[in-house]
RODO-559135 format. One record per residue: residue in three letters; residue number from 1; x, y, z of N, C-alpha, C, O, CB in turn. Coordinates in Angstrom, 3 decimals. Atoms other than C-alpha are relative to their C-alpha. Glycine has a CB too. Layout:
N
{'ala', NUM, {X, Y, Z}, {X, Y, Z}, {X, Y, Z}, {X, Y, Z}, {X, Y, Z}} ...
END
This chain:
106
{'met', 1, {-0.559, -0.706, -1.099}, {15.676, -8.741, -31.356}, {-0.832, -0.519, 0.990}, {-1.991, -0.830, 0.717}, {0.029, 1.536, -0.083}} {'thr', 2, {1.170, 0.415, -1.315}, {14.136, -9.804, -27.931}, {-0.291, 1.055, 0.556}, {0.303, 2.104, 0.306}, {0.436, -0.962, 1.237}} {'val', 3, {0.500, -0.973, -0.817}, {12.324, -7.879, -25.658}, {0.709, 0.215, 1.237}, {1.150, -0.789, 1.797}, {-1.264, -0.262, 0.260}} {'val', 4, {-0.770, -0.586, -1.139}, {13.972, -6.061, -22.807}, {-0.523, -0.126, 1.180}, {-1.316, 0.808, 1.305}, {0.234, 1.278, -0.114}} {'gln', 5, {0.847, -0.234, -0.908}, {12.612, -6.785, -19.508}, {0.687, 1.278, 1.101}, {1.711, 1.015, 1.733}, {-0.327, -1.463, 0.643}} {'ile', 6, {-0.321, -1.174, -0.829}, {13.167, -3.422, -17.486}, {-0.226, -0.032, 1.268}, {-1.386, -0.206, 1.642}, {-0.579, 1.030, -0.362}} {'thr', 7, {0.501, -0.191, -1.325}, {13.728, -3.066, -13.728}, {0.240, 1.302, 0.598}, {0.535, 2.171, -0.223}, {0.525, -0.956, 0.837}} {'asp', 8, {-0.277, -1.135, -0.393}, {14.204, -0.327, -11.718}, {1.406, 0.480, 0.048}, {1.716, 1.669, -0.026}, {-0.524, 0.071, 1.048}} {'ala', 9, {-1.474, -0.127, 0.289}, {18.190, -1.032, -11.788}, {0.614, 0.349, -1.308}, {1.666, 0.952, -1.520}, {0.544, -1.138, 0.289}} {'asn', 10, {-0.787, -0.028, 1.322}, {18.531, -1.264, -15.446}, {-0.622, 1.065, -0.808}, {-0.331, 1.031, -2.003}, {-0.024, -1.410, -0.814}} {'leu', 11, {0.932, -1.006, 0.546}, {16.208, 1.719, -16.421}, {0.719, 0.820, -1.115}, {0.380, 1.015, -2.283}, {-0.524, 0.962, 1.159}} {'glu', 12, {-0.820, -1.108, 0.566}, {19.079, 4.163, -17.249}, {0.734, -0.557, -1.189}, {0.920, 0.055, -2.241}, {1.020, 0.604, 1.060}} {'val', 13, {-0.937, 0.824, 1.099}, {21.093, 1.725, -19.300}, {-0.799, -0.292, -1.151}, {-0.391, 0.171, -2.216}, {0.599, -1.451, 0.543}} {'glu', 14, {0.626, 0.694, 0.730}, {18.557, 0.029, -21.188}, {-1.187, 1.207, -0.859}, {-1.613, 1.109, -2.010}, {-0.573, -1.237, 0.971}} {'val', 15, {0.991, -0.848, 0.775}, {16.126, 2.999, -21.963}, {0.764, 1.589, -0.183}, {1.027, 2.118, -1.263}, {-1.604, 0.074, 0.952}} {'ile', 16, {-0.355, -1.195, -0.002}, {17.428, 6.179, -21.198}, {1.109, 0.630, -0.941}, {1.095, 1.630, -1.658}, {0.258, 0.142, 1.152}} {'lys', 17, {-1.294, -0.200, 0.846}, {20.892, 5.960, -22.688}, {0.243, -1.170, -1.531}, {1.199, -1.649, -2.142}, {1.360, -0.288, 1.257}} {'ser', 18, {0.088, 1.071, 1.234}, {19.648, 3.682, -25.525}, {0.292, 0.553, -1.087}, {-0.168, 1.694, -1.136}, {-1.284, -0.641, -0.267}} {'glu', 19, {-0.507, -0.640, 1.133}, {21.190, 4.476, -28.929}, {-1.397, 0.057, -1.136}, {-1.558, 0.890, -2.027}, {1.430, -0.924, -0.566}} {'leu', 20, {1.070, 0.299, 0.713}, {17.897, 3.186, -30.458}, {-1.267, 0.593, 0.536}, {-1.352, 0.507, 1.762}, {-0.076, -1.352, -0.106}} {'pro', 21, {1.220, -0.368, -0.547}, {14.429, 4.713, -29.966}, {-0.778, -1.370, 0.783}, {-0.733, -2.522, 0.352}, {-0.877, 0.642, -1.255}} {'val', 22, {0.458, 0.871, -0.909}, {12.656, 2.809, -27.333}, {-1.581, -0.050, 0.046}, {-2.264, 0.972, 0.094}, {0.592, 0.357, 1.281}} {'leu', 23, {1.418, 0.266, -0.202}, {9.137, 1.212, -27.104}, {-0.139, -0.760, 1.634}, {0.335, -1.852, 1.948}, {-0.568, -1.075, -1.377}} {'val', 24, {0.219, 0.420, -1.423}, {8.181, 0.744, -23.376}, {-1.521, -0.373, 0.310}, {-2.496, 0.375, 0.384}, {0.464, 1.185, 0.964}} {'asp', 25, {1.366, 0.406, -0.505}, {5.384, -1.411, -22.403}, {-0.046, -0.488, 1.440}, {0.562, -1.438, 1.932}, {-0.554, -1.099, -0.870}} {'phe', 26, {0.344, 0.113, -1.415}, {4.025, -1.044, -18.895}, {-1.146, -0.825, 0.056}, {-2.222, -0.459, -0.417}, {-0.254, 1.316, 0.685}} {'tyr', 27, {1.090, 0.793, 0.005}, {2.010, -4.091, -18.125}, {0.012, -0.797, 1.589}, {0.819, -0.395, 2.427}, {0.110, -1.029, -1.375}} {'ala', 28, {0.135, 0.735, -1.042}, {1.106, -6.562, -15.223}, {-0.680, -1.356, -0.605}, {-1.397, -1.428, -1.603}, {-0.791, 0.777, 1.104}} {'asp', 29, {0.457, 1.370, 0.629}, {0.349, -10.261, -15.659}, {-1.297, -0.181, 0.213}, {-1.813, -1.074, -0.458}, {0.679, -1.212, 0.515}} {'trp', 30, {1.410, 0.124, -0.476}, {-3.105, -9.922, -14.160}, {-0.912, 0.691, -0.772}, {-2.126, 0.573, -0.601}, {-0.173, 0.443, 1.322}} {'cys', 31, {0.546, -1.115, 0.937}, {-4.020, -7.340, -16.782}, {-0.611, -0.625, -1.364}, {0.222, -1.027, -2.176}, {1.248, 1.071, -0.390}} {'gly', 32, {0.158, 0.655, 1.022}, {-6.131, -8.740, -19.495}, {0.508, 0.592, -1.391}, {1.233, 0.007, -2.195}, {-1.246, -0.261, 0.032}} {'pro', 33, {-0.489, -0.869, 1.075}, {-5.684, -5.956, -22.080}, {1.564, -0.195, -0.232}, {2.066, -0.303, -1.351}, {-0.328, 1.513, 0.362}} {'cys', 34, {-1.508, 0.094, 0.114}, {-2.023, -6.271, -21.427}, {0.534, -1.227, -0.559}, {1.557, -1.395, -1.223}, {0.619, 0.154, 1.285}} {'gln', 35, {-0.177, 1.394, 0.560}, {-2.215, -9.740, -22.148}, {-0.046, -0.074, -1.645}, {0.714, -0.663, -2.414}, {-1.187, -0.935, 0.616}} {'met', 36, {-0.174, 0.123, 1.426}, {-3.382, -9.036, -25.514}, {0.725, 1.002, -0.738}, {0.721, 1.024, -1.969}, {-1.179, -0.083, -0.564}} {'ala', 37, {-1.250, -1.056, 0.706}, {-0.852, -6.238, -26.321}, {1.214, -0.663, 0.032}, {2.078, -0.283, -0.758}, {0.307, 1.482, 0.811}} {'gly', 38, {-1.427, 0.566, -0.048}, {2.050, -8.462, -25.420}, {0.338, -0.612, -1.254}, {1.135, -0.038, -1.997}, {0.196, -1.043, 1.103}} {'pro', 39, {0.021, 0.505, 1.310}, {1.880, -10.623, -28.290}, {0.336, 0.797, -1.167}, {1.255, 0.463, -1.914}, {-1.147, -0.447, -0.203}} {'ile', 40, {-0.063, -0.906, 1.141}, {1.460, -7.711, -30.817}, {1.560, 0.956, 0.175}, {2.318, 1.252, -0.749}, {-1.536, 1.041, 0.047}} {'ile', 41, {-1.323, -0.913, -0.475}, {4.493, -5.534, -28.861}, {1.376, -1.096, -0.479}, {2.357, -0.740, -1.131}, {-0.039, 0.362, 2.105}} {'glu', 42, {-1.302, 0.620, 0.443}, {6.877, -8.750, -29.209}, {0.016, -0.239, -1.301}, {1.126, -0.486, -1.771}, {0.322, -1.205, 0.627}} {'ala', 43, {-0.186, 0.059, 1.333}, {5.894, -9.048, -32.786}, {0.669, 1.025, -0.757}, {1.343, 0.760, -1.751}, {-1.078, -0.150, -0.481}} {'leu', 44, {-0.686, -1.175, 0.251}, {7.042, -5.427, -33.251}, {1.448, 0.174, 0.098}, {2.184, 0.829, -0.640}, {-0.486, 0.825, 0.728}} {'ala', 45, {-1.559, 0.202, -0.185}, {10.347, -6.174, -31.897}, {0.558, -0.900, -0.709}, {1.743, -0.629, -0.902}, {0.403, -0.334, 1.240}} {'glu', 46, {-0.603, 0.821, 1.226}, {11.146, -8.929, -34.346}, {-0.104, 1.047, -1.195}, {0.945, 1.406, -1.730}, {-0.920, -1.527, -0.368}} {'glu', 47, {0.048, -0.598, 1.203}, {9.864, -6.816, -37.155}, {0.605, 1.280, -0.018}, {0.633, 1.778, -1.144}, {-1.245, 0.072, -0.427}} {'met', 48, {-0.653, -1.114, 0.363}, {11.665, -3.673, -36.540}, {1.390, 0.034, 0.940}, {1.871, 1.049, 1.442}, {-0.998, 1.265, 0.176}} {'ala', 49, {-1.190, 0.072, -0.626}, {14.786, -5.122, -34.859}, {0.950, 0.597, -0.710}, {1.041, 0.275, -1.894}, {0.351, -1.204, 0.285}} {'gly', 50, {-1.018, -0.884, 0.507}, {17.588, -2.735, -35.580}, {-0.582, 1.412, -0.208}, {0.242, 2.238, -0.600}, {0.582, -0.556, -1.312}} {'lys', 51, {0.242, -1.201, 0.351}, {15.495, 0.317, -35.950}, {-0.494, 0.468, 1.563}, {-0.275, 1.561, 2.086}, {-1.059, 0.107, -1.325}} {'ile', 52, {0.566, -0.254, -1.577}, {13.819, 0.067, -32.315}, {0.610, -0.754, 0.762}, {1.255, -1.726, 0.368}, {-1.456, -0.260, 0.325}} {'lys', 53, {-0.090, 1.247, -0.980}, {14.375, -1.518, -29.130}, {-1.288, 0.109, 0.646}, {-1.903, 1.171, 0.743}, {1.279, 0.002, 1.138}} {'val', 54, {1.083, 0.098, -0.656}, {11.482, -2.967, -27.252}, {0.238, -0.536, 1.391}, {1.036, -1.412, 1.723}, {-0.869, -0.736, -0.731}} {'ala', 55, {-0.290, 0.397, -1.526}, {11.121, -3.171, -23.539}, {-1.353, -0.005, 0.919}, {-2.250, 0.800, 0.668}, {1.105, 1.134, 0.685}} {'lys', 56, {1.372, 0.337, -0.974}, {8.303, -4.275, -20.772}, {0.720, 0.403, 1.162}, {1.919, 0.225, 1.375}, {-0.713, -1.748, 0.107}} {'val', 57, {0.142, -0.278, -1.386}, {7.934, -2.961, -17.396}, {-1.125, -0.926, 1.111}, {-2.244, -0.442, 1.280}, {-0.401, 1.474, -0.072}} {'asn', 58, {0.916, 0.604, -0.778}, {6.153, -5.436, -14.992}, {-0.294, 1.246, 1.164}, {0.736, 1.566, 1.757}, {0.612, -1.506, 0.581}} {'val', 59, {0.223, -1.196, -0.559}, {4.506, -2.309, -12.885}, {-0.107, -0.761, 1.440}, {0.238, -0.096, 2.417}, {-1.322, 0.937, -0.635}} {'asp', 60, {-0.160, 0.536, -1.369}, {4.141, -4.852, -9.876}, {1.356, -0.287, 0.677}, {1.503, -0.419, 1.892}, {-0.659, -1.168, 0.015}} {'gln', 61, {-1.170, 0.388, -0.584}, {7.848, -5.625, -9.743}, {1.129, 1.409, -0.284}, {2.246, 1.455, 0.232}, {0.469, -1.561, -0.730}} {'ala', 62, {-0.723, -1.245, 0.139}, {9.253, -2.101, -10.901}, {-0.928, 1.016, 0.186}, {-1.232, 1.643, -0.828}, {0.695, 0.161, -1.283}} {'gln', 63, {0.919, -1.079, -0.697}, {6.846, 0.332, -8.898}, {0.807, 1.331, -0.012}, {0.177, 2.380, -0.146}, {-0.411, -0.427, 1.623}} {'glu', 64, {-0.258, -1.369, 0.041}, {9.372, 3.059, -8.810}, {0.328, 0.391, -1.306}, {0.300, 1.618, -1.404}, {1.001, 0.378, 0.885}} {'thr', 65, {0.373, -0.289, 0.946}, {9.674, 3.075, -12.267}, {-1.257, 0.553, -0.806}, {-1.300, 1.550, -1.528}, {0.298, -0.654, -0.193}} {'ala', 66, {1.215, -0.497, 0.447}, {6.178, 3.212, -13.206}, {-0.686, 1.081, 0.774}, {-1.829, 1.442, 0.490}, {-0.824, -1.029, -0.106}} {'gly', 67, {0.503, -1.127, -0.545}, {5.767, 5.996, -10.796}, {0.926, 1.370, -0.528}, {0.500, 2.521, -0.623}, {-0.005, -0.241, 1.606}} {'lys', 68, {-0.901, -1.119, 0.649}, {8.639, 8.122, -12.206}, {-0.659, 0.215, -1.302}, {-0.536, 1.405, -1.595}, {1.636, -0.414, -0.207}} {'phe', 69, {0.739, -0.149, 1.022}, {6.669, 7.912, -15.326}, {-1.361, 0.356, 0.140}, {-1.961, 0.651, -0.893}, {0.093, -0.979, -0.621}} {'ser', 70, {1.237, -0.159, -0.442}, {3.426, 8.458, -13.592}, {-1.071, -0.887, -0.828}, {-2.128, -0.429, -1.261}, {-0.276, 1.441, -0.040}} {'val', 71, {0.970, 1.103, 0.684}, {1.797, 5.194, -15.252}, {-0.981, -0.473, 0.973}, {-0.802, -1.395, 1.769}, {0.793, -1.312, -0.551}} {'met', 72, {1.221, 0.443, -0.862}, {-1.510, 5.023, -13.554}, {-1.209, -0.997, -0.416}, {-2.171, -1.393, 0.242}, {-0.650, 1.191, 0.318}} {'ser', 73, {1.016, 0.788, 0.587}, {-3.296, 2.951, -16.015}, {0.957, -0.904, -0.670}, {2.113, -0.610, -0.975}, {-1.094, 0.766, -0.946}} {'ile', 74, {-0.919, 1.101, 0.967}, {-2.086, -0.322, -17.875}, {-1.131, -0.584, -0.671}, {-2.301, -0.646, -0.296}, {1.032, -1.307, 0.852}} {'pro', 75, {-0.945, -0.364, 0.602}, {-1.548, -1.097, -20.551}, {0.634, 1.666, -0.033}, {-0.271, 2.494, 0.065}, {-0.384, -0.491, -1.107}} {'thr', 76, {-0.148, -0.849, 0.313}, {0.540, 1.971, -21.011}, {1.426, -0.141, -0.872}, {2.408, -0.783, -0.498}, {-0.229, 0.742, 1.012}} {'val', 77, {-1.266, 0.121, 0.784}, {3.120, 2.405, -23.826}, {0.724, 0.830, -0.348}, {0.338, 1.309, -1.415}, {-0.076, -0.444, -0.919}} {'ile', 78, {-0.669, -1.130, 0.361}, {5.608, 4.901, -24.085}, {1.157, 0.012, -0.886}, {2.107, -0.750, -0.711}, {0.335, 0.533, 1.031}} {'val', 79, {-1.320, -0.225, 0.872}, {8.034, 5.893, -26.686}, {0.906, 0.893, 0.503}, {0.566, 1.992, 0.942}, {-0.259, 0.492, -1.336}} {'phe', 80, {-0.789, -1.208, -0.313}, {11.298, 7.447, -25.917}, {0.819, 0.063, -1.263}, {0.693, -0.727, -2.199}, {0.907, -0.077, 1.409}} {'asp', 81, {-0.933, -0.266, 1.304}, {13.822, 8.691, -28.438}, {1.240, 1.130, 0.564}, {1.058, 2.335, 0.734}, {-1.086, 0.789, -1.469}} {'lys', 82, {-1.021, -0.875, -0.592}, {17.312, 9.976, -27.061}, {-0.394, 0.166, 1.340}, {-0.103, 1.269, 1.802}, {0.167, 1.339, -0.687}} {'gly', 83, {0.354, 0.043, -1.246}, {15.958, 9.283, -23.681}, {-1.094, 0.914, 0.358}, {-1.252, 1.144, 1.557}, {1.065, 0.202, 0.731}} {'val', 84, {1.207, -0.971, -0.142}, {12.895, 11.711, -24.018}, {-1.068, -0.708, -0.154}, {-1.112, -1.522, -1.077}, {-0.080, 1.132, -0.940}} {'glu', 85, {1.382, 0.565, 0.294}, {9.551, 10.575, -23.741}, {-0.551, 0.762, -1.418}, {-0.399, 1.981, -1.501}, {-1.084, 0.313, 1.395}} {'val', 86, {0.431, -0.637, 1.246}, {8.019, 11.334, -27.358}, {-1.326, -0.209, -0.116}, {-2.030, 0.648, -0.651}, {0.668, -0.459, -1.190}} {'lys', 87, {1.526, 0.475, 0.378}, {4.672, 9.545, -27.393}, {-0.456, -0.877, 1.233}, {0.361, -1.379, 2.006}, {-0.087, -0.992, -1.536}} {'arg', 88, {0.600, 0.632, -1.146}, {2.334, 7.902, -24.898}, {-1.294, -0.510, -0.321}, {-2.199, 0.237, -0.694}, {-0.100, 0.893, 1.123}} {'gln', 89, {1.524, 0.496, 0.314}, {-0.622, 5.625, -25.403}, {-0.485, -0.576, 1.184}, {0.224, -1.412, 1.743}, {-0.155, -1.109, -1.189}} {'val', 90, {0.523, 1.084, -1.487}, {-2.780, 4.287, -22.229}, {-1.119, -0.702, -0.716}, {-1.650, -0.184, -1.699}, {-0.751, 0.952, 1.726}} {'gly', 91, {0.682, 1.183, 0.728}, {-4.908, 1.370, -23.256}, {0.315, -0.751, -1.131}, {1.119, -0.325, -1.961}, {-1.019, 0.318, -0.319}} {'phe', 92, {-0.307, 0.652, 1.243}, {-4.900, -1.222, -25.754}, {-0.437, 0.515, -1.280}, {-1.619, 0.702, -1.567}, {-0.449, -1.193, 0.059}} {'val', 93, {0.531, -0.648, 1.444}, {-5.008, 0.136, -29.144}, {0.397, -0.915, -1.276}, {0.180, -0.551, -2.432}, {0.735, 1.592, -0.263}} {'gly', 94, {0.245, 1.126, 1.299}, {-4.386, -2.860, -31.449}, {1.572, 0.400, -0.641}, {2.348, 1.264, -0.233}, {-1.714, 0.425, -1.366}} {'arg', 95, {-1.540, -0.059, 0.801}, {-1.137, -3.218, -33.875}, {0.245, 1.319, -0.767}, {1.322, 1.888, -0.947}, {0.152, -1.254, -1.217}} {'glu', 96, {0.033, -1.349, 0.716}, {-2.198, -0.178, -35.782}, {0.191, 0.996, 0.784}, {0.767, 1.958, 0.276}, {-1.153, 0.292, -0.661}} {'gly', 97, {-0.426, -0.973, -0.986}, {-1.954, 1.882, -32.682}, {1.338, 0.110, 0.480}, {1.755, 1.136, 1.018}, {-0.692, -0.155, 1.031}} {'tyr', 98, {-1.380, 0.129, -0.279}, {1.412, 0.891, -32.091}, {0.822, 0.213, -0.635}, {1.857, 0.726, -0.210}, {0.327, -0.831, 0.269}} {'val', 99, {-0.575, -0.445, 1.494}, {2.613, 1.215, -35.477}, {0.035, 1.403, -0.014}, {1.041, 2.042, -0.322}, {-0.910, -0.480, -1.302}} {'glu', 100, {0.222, -1.820, 0.048}, {1.267, 4.972, -35.189}, {0.969, 0.446, 0.893}, {1.830, 1.227, 0.488}, {-1.611, 0.705, 0.575}} {'leu', 101, {-0.701, -0.818, -0.792}, {2.925, 5.854, -32.342}, {1.704, -0.080, -0.060}, {2.410, 0.678, 0.604}, {-0.532, -0.304, 1.327}} {'leu', 102, {-1.409, -0.283, 0.430}, {6.536, 5.078, -33.681}, {0.317, 0.571, -0.974}, {1.492, 0.887, -1.164}, {0.646, -0.869, -0.136}} {'lys', 103, {-0.198, -0.649, 1.220}, {6.010, 6.593, -36.794}, {0.780, 1.517, 0.484}, {1.451, 2.033, -0.410}, {-1.572, 0.159, -0.835}} {'glu', 104, {-0.887, -1.404, -0.327}, {7.649, 9.984, -35.133}, {1.402, -0.272, 0.191}, {2.210, 0.623, -0.056}, {-0.462, 0.775, 1.370}} {'val', 105, {-1.285, 0.337, -0.149}, {10.812, 7.985, -34.288}, {0.809, -0.760, -1.074}, {2.006, -1.044, -1.038}, {0.016, -0.655, 1.077}} {'leu', 106, {-0.398, 0.777, 0.861}, {11.119, 6.180, -37.179}, {0.341, 0.533, -1.618}, {0.740, -0.270, -2.461}, {-0.958, -0.934, 0.107}} 
END
């Protein structure tokens, strides 16, 4: 499964109304820890295809969406299930940290 790029326009369809749980990575291109998290999150998208959806939000391009979820620091990863936030992690936590976030919805 590929990673879905979220914009202010497609948030509702891709995340809120998703049939699968969604891991959303809020990031920016200039953020070093975000660059470390990116490959890990993309690998999880492949490994867990069919179980979860993985999406990314560039906070510089989707400021409305970042504001809606009170994302103040990046990287921030939020897990949604049935359109509701169930877990949140601020900062880079490595592969094990992201897998741990998903345990509640898997």
